[in-house]
N, C-alpha and C positions, 0 to 999 in steps of 0.2 A: 367649328365653334372655337372661339378663343381659348387658349390654354388656361387662362386665369379664371374663367367662369365654367369651364367644362369639368365634369365629374371625372375623377381618376378611375372610377370603376367602369363607367360607361360614358365615353367622350361625347355621345349624342345627347346627354342630359346635363342639366345645370348641376353645379357642385352643391354639396350640402351647405357650404358656407354661404353661397349666394341665396339658396333657398331659405336658410335661416334668417338672413338679413331681410329678405323680402317679407317673410312672415312676421318679423318683429317690427316692421315699420308702423303698422296701424296702432298697436298698443303704445309704442313710443310717442307717436304723434298725439294720441289721446292724453298721455301723461304730461306732455309738454303743454298742451292747450289747457289742461286743468291747473298746471302750475302757474300759468299766465292768467288764471281766473276766467277762462273761457269754458263754459260747460257745453258739452256736445252730447246730444241725445243719440240713441242707437240708430234711429232712422237717418240722422244727419251723416253718420259715418259712411253709409252706402252712397249717399249723394256726393260726399267729398271724394271718395275713392273713384267714383264714376267720372267726376269732373277732372280729377288729376289724370286719369287714364285717357280721357279725350284730349287734354292738352299735350300729354306725352306722345300720343299717337299722331296728332297733328304736327308736332315738331319733327317727329321721325319722318313723316310723309314729306314735309317741306324740305328737310335735309336730303332725303333721297332724290327728290325732283331736282333740287339745285345741283347735287352731285352729278346726276345724269346729264343735265344740261351743260355743266362745266366740261365733262369728259366728251360730250358730243361736239362741243366747240373746239376743244383742244386737239382732238384727233382729226 
């Protein structure tokens, strides 16, 4: 695991800083949306998180496939 995101106590786990940031994302997004005048119901939060996860997963999968194809062609 990368030194920047690895825990100093147990390098196999995420650091407390990264864990804290990931935990704080949802309340921060809700506050930003409310500041913009967009009301979000509790049920919508789960849907939004799920959609974001799907997009991130898809992008990571696409990146991995392109990287694999690139290294297969280069080597």
